[in-house]
Structures are given as structure tokens and as C-alpha cells.
N, C-alpha and C positions, 0 to 999 in steps of 0.2 A: 660495496664495503669489503666483502670477501675477496673480490678481484684485486682490490688495492692491497690488502694484507698479503695475499698470495704473491703479488709482484715484489713486495718488499722482502719477504722471506726468501724467495728465489734469488734475489740479488745478493743477499747476505751469504747464502749458501755458495754461490758462485765465487764470491770474494774469498771465502774461507778455503774452498778447494784450490783456488789459484795460489793462495799463500802456501798451502801444503806442497803444491807442485814445484814451486820455486825454492822450497826448503826454508821458508821463513814464515813464522806465525806472527803476524803483525797485530797491533792493537786496533780493534774495531771501534770507531767512534760512532755514537748514535747518529742516524741519518739526519740530514739538514734539508728542510723543505723551503723552496723559494718560489716566488710569484713571477710569472712571465712579465718581463719588462722592468722588474724591480731589481734591487741590489740585495746581495746576501754575503755573509762572512763565514768562511770555513775556518773553524778554530783549530788551534793546536792543543791537543789534550796532554801533551808531555810537558812536564815542568822543566823549564830551562833556567838554570841558576846563574848562567854567565852569558855575557854578551859576545864572548870570543867563541862563537859557534858558527857552523854553516847550516843554513836551512834551505832545503830545495823542495819546491812543490811540483808535482808531476800529475799527468793524467794517466791512468792505468790502461785505458783503451781509447785511443791508441797510446802506447807507452812513450810519451813525450814530456819534456820538461816545460814548465810554464813560467816559473820565476825562481830566482835564487837570491838569498841574502848572505853576504860574506864581507867581512871587514867593513861593516857599516855601509855597504853599498848594496843597492837593489838592482837586479837585472831581470828583465822580462824577455820571454821567447815567443815566437810565433809571428803571425801576420800583424801588420800595423793596426788593422781594425780590432783584432783580438787583444793585442797588448794595451790598447787604449781603454779596454774594459776591465783590465786586471790591475790589482794593486796589492803588493805585499806590505803589510804593516809592520815596521821595524819594532814597535813597542811590544808586541806580543807574537810576532811572526805569523799571524793569521793571514788568510788570503781573502781579499774582497773582490767579488765579481759584480760588475754593474750591467744594467740593461740585459737581464737574463734572457737567454734564448732556449728553445726546447733542446737543442743539441748540447747545451751545457750540462744536461743531466748525465750522471755517470759516477764512477768511483775515482776519487782523488787520493793521492798519497803524499804525505809530508815526511821528509827524512831530516832529522836533526843530528848533526855530527858534532860531538864534543871535541875538546882540546886534545884528548888522548886518542881520538880517531874512532871512538865507539859510535855506532849508528843506532838511532832510535826511530824506527819507521812507525807510521800510523796511517790507517786508512779511514776515509770518511766518504760517505755517499751523499751526493746532491741529487735531489728530485725537484724538477721544475714543473709547476702546475699553472694552468690558466685559471684565473679566478672565476668562480661561479656567478652567473648573473642571468636575468631574464627567466626566473623560475615561473612556471605556469602549470595550472591544473586543468585537465580536460576531463569532462564527465560524460560517460556513455551509459544510457539507460537501456536495460535489456527487455525487449518485447513488451514495453509499456507497463510492466509490473513493478517498476521502480527498484529493481535490483541493479545496483550501480557499480561501474568500474571507474575509479578515479586514476588518471595517469598523470604522473609528474614529469615535467620535461624542463630543460634549460636551453637557452640560446647560446651560451658559452660556458666553458669549464670542462677540463679533462679529468678522467678517472673520478667521476662524480658518484657519490653514494647518496642514498635517500633514506629518510626517516619520516614516519607518519605520526601525527599527534591528534588526539581529540581532547581539546582543553589542555590540561597539563599531563595527560596520560599518554605515554608513548605506546603505540599500538604494535601488536604482533598478531599471530594467527589465533583466533578464538571463534566462538559460535557465530559472531556477526561480521568478522573481518578475515580476509585472506590476502596475504602478500605474495606477489609473483614476480618473475623476472629477477632483477637485481634490487628489488624493493621499490621500483618506480611505479608499480601497479598495485592498487588497493581495491579489492572487491568487497562491497558492502551489501549485506542482506538487510533490506529496508524494513525496519520495525518502528514501533512507537518510541522505543528507547533511543533511537539514533535520529529520529525525525528532525529535531531542532538543533542537532549538533553542528558545530563548526569544526571542519577538518583542516589540518595544516600539514603541508609538505615542507620538509627541510632538506634542501639539496646542499651537499657540502663536499669539500675535499680538504686536505690538510692545511690549506692556506686561506680558505674562505668558506662562507656559507650564505645561502639566500633562501627565503621562504615565500610561500604563497598559501592562501587559504580559501575555503569555499564553504558556504552554508548549505547543508543537505536539503532543507526545505525549499530553497530556491531552485535546486535542480529538479525536484520532483513535483513542483507546483503545477506545471501544465499537465503532466501525466495523471496526477491524482485528481485534478479537477475534471479531466476528461472521463475518468473512470466513474466519478460521482455523477456526472451528467448522463452517462450511459445507463447507470443504475436507475436514476430518476425517470428516464424515458421508458424503461421496461416496466416500472411500477405504474406509470400513467396508462400504458397500453393494457396492462392486466386489469386495472380498474375500469377502463372503458369497456373491455370485453365482458366483464362481470355485469355491468349495467345493461349492456345490450341483451345478454342472456336473461337477466331478470325481467326486462321489459317484454321480451318475446314470451316468457312464461306467463306473465300477467295477461297479455293479449290472448294467449291460447286458452286460459281459464275463463276469461270473459266470453270468448266465442263459444265455448262448450256450455256455458250457463247463460244462454240468451234469455232475455226477459220480454214478455208480451205486455204491451201497453194498451190498456182498455180505454174506451171512450171517456170514462169519467176520471181518467188520470191514475187509476190504481194499477199496480204492477204485480203480475203473477208469473211464477215459473211455468214454462210450457215445454213439455217433452214432445218430440215429433210423433204424430199419429195418435196422440191421446185426446179423447173427447173432453172438452172443457165446458162446464156449465157456468153461465154468466147471469147474474141478476143485477140490473143496473138501471138507472134512469138515463134515457138517451134524449138528447136535444133533437127536435124534429128536423132541423136543418141538417144536422149531422147524419141522421137516419136517412134522409132523402139523398144526401150525397153518397152515402154508402150504397144505397140501392141503385143509384145511377151508375156507379163505377163497377158494379159486380154483375155477374150473370144472374138471370132469374133463378129463384130457388126451385129445387126439385122436390116434389112430394111434400111431406110434412117437415121439411128441413127447417122452416122458419114459420112460427105462428105468432103474429103480432096482434095483441089486443089493444085496439084503439079506443080512446075515450071520446065520446061524442063532442063535437064542437071544439077541437083543440085549436089553440092559437099558436103563433110562432114562438111566443114566450113560454108557453106551457111545456111540460115535460111528458114523455111517454114512458110507461113502465113496461119493460120487456123482460119476459122470462122465456128463455129459449135454450136450446141445446145446439151448440155450434160444433160442427165436425171439421175442425182444422181448416177454417175459412181462409186463413192467411192474414187476418187483421193483426197488425202489430208484429208480424213475423220478422219484418226487416226493421 
């Protein structure tokens, strides 16, 4: 946009300086904008009250005549191809140019000479533009954190300027947006405020405009989902590690507090090396099995009082002191 304005201002300054150099300050008509391949009319801003005048249209650069009206006759100058595209309109002395080409851009001069020979020159600038089309928005996500750069581009159109919109709001530089280049790039800092926003790029020049739009959540969908998936994975790993540590702690406590299982099914805490006194009723078969699987007692280590005539179904009362025999240790 600034580039376009600067070009226009510079052109007008050049025309003004040229007029001073040749000793004439001519009337400057507002610029006329034309579309490539279309037709345009360059008007005469001078009021002509009589038909008995001479009207000459010229190109300033190069300084050549294009057409002339005199005595109700119209004459064109230049190559055959050029003259077929040019028409001087006798009703208002304006100049029509058809099938505009890029080289048609430039400064034109029209000189109206009255019956008394007075000349009234006027300058008018013609700018020929290619119409804007094929507007497209490309999104670039920065390092997976969904800070986005939107780039607006066109497939055709010269001296194109860009404007950005969010809804009906035209965007500029603020806390969430930053424009760069000639306005074709828009950097967005992704927040919940802009997550569901629809952004629109408007590409334009003086003869046309074209737009494209994009929804921000569509751009960030993959990135945001990937971030959430990574977070969920970390949480699961932490939970599993906590469970493993808790289970290991429980096993360690159980190992430190081992329990001795006595023949009658009762459970008592046993500390290593401590003498435990047991008073219980022992089944003869179990007693016999225990005696068979262990070494013979030494000294008064075991004193068994048997009741005469015991049967397999009867029980034996045992009162003894066991010095860490290892029963039930495992």
C-alpha cells in the first residue's frame, strides 16, 4: 500500500517539475486507473464552450502526438496497431484507449486551442494494473507451539496491497498480532481468545480486490492434539512409576515383618534369634513328620510328655521351649 502511494506521489512530483522546466504550469487531473486488457477513457477537465476549437492528445514520454480533433475531423497518429486501440470522442474531446497494455501507463497531455489561439493544456496520468486473483493464505506453525505466521499471496495482480481482518475488525499491530513485509505476513500469538477466529486476507489494487480466509483452529488442530497426547503419556508414566514404588515399599515392609505359622494355625511375630515359647496341641502325625524331617534334639532342647495309649486321632499336649528351630520361618 505504501509502495503504491509512494509511486503515485513520485509521478506527480515529476510531472510538476517537468512543467516548471518547460515554463508552463499545467492543470493536473486526478490519476486514472485502468485494468489490463480493458478500456479506459481519459477525460478533458477543461470546459470547452465552442465546437470551433482544436484538441490535441499527446504522450509526454515520449513526447508524441496521439490524436487530433479539428474542423469536426478526427485524426490518429502512430502505428496501425496503436491507432486501432485509440479513439478521440468528438462529443466531449476525451480519449478512449482499448485493450490496455502495461506500456500504456504514463502521463498524457491534452491541449485545447480556442478561436483566439489561446491554449489550455492539461495533464492526466494513466496507471494500468493487472487485476488481483488467486488469493491464498499459507499457514506456518512455529516449533509446534502454535504461534502462527499467515502469509497472503496472489497468482496475478501487480502493485498489490494487503489487509487483514478478523471478523469485521481490521487488524494492525497489537498484543496478539504483528504485520510484516508489505502487510502480506501476519504473525499470531496463539491464545484462547483467537483459537476459534476466522482470519481473512484482502489483496487489492486500485482496480480490483480478492479475498481468502482461514480458521485458526483448523491450523492448530494437529499440533494441539499432539501436545495433549504427549501430556497424557507423561501422566500415565508418572502414575505407573508411583504404583511400582508403592508396591516395592509394601513388599519391603512385609519382608521385614515376617510371620511364624505355628502347627495349630496361629500366627506370631518372630524376631531373629529370639526364644519363643509355644503351648499348643499337636497332632501326632504332624509331630511324627516334624521329628522325621529334623535332626535329633540335643540335650533338653525338647521334652515331650506323652499320654499313655495315644491314638492317631488323639492330640498331644506339648510344652516346650524352641530355640529358633526354623519352623514356619519361610
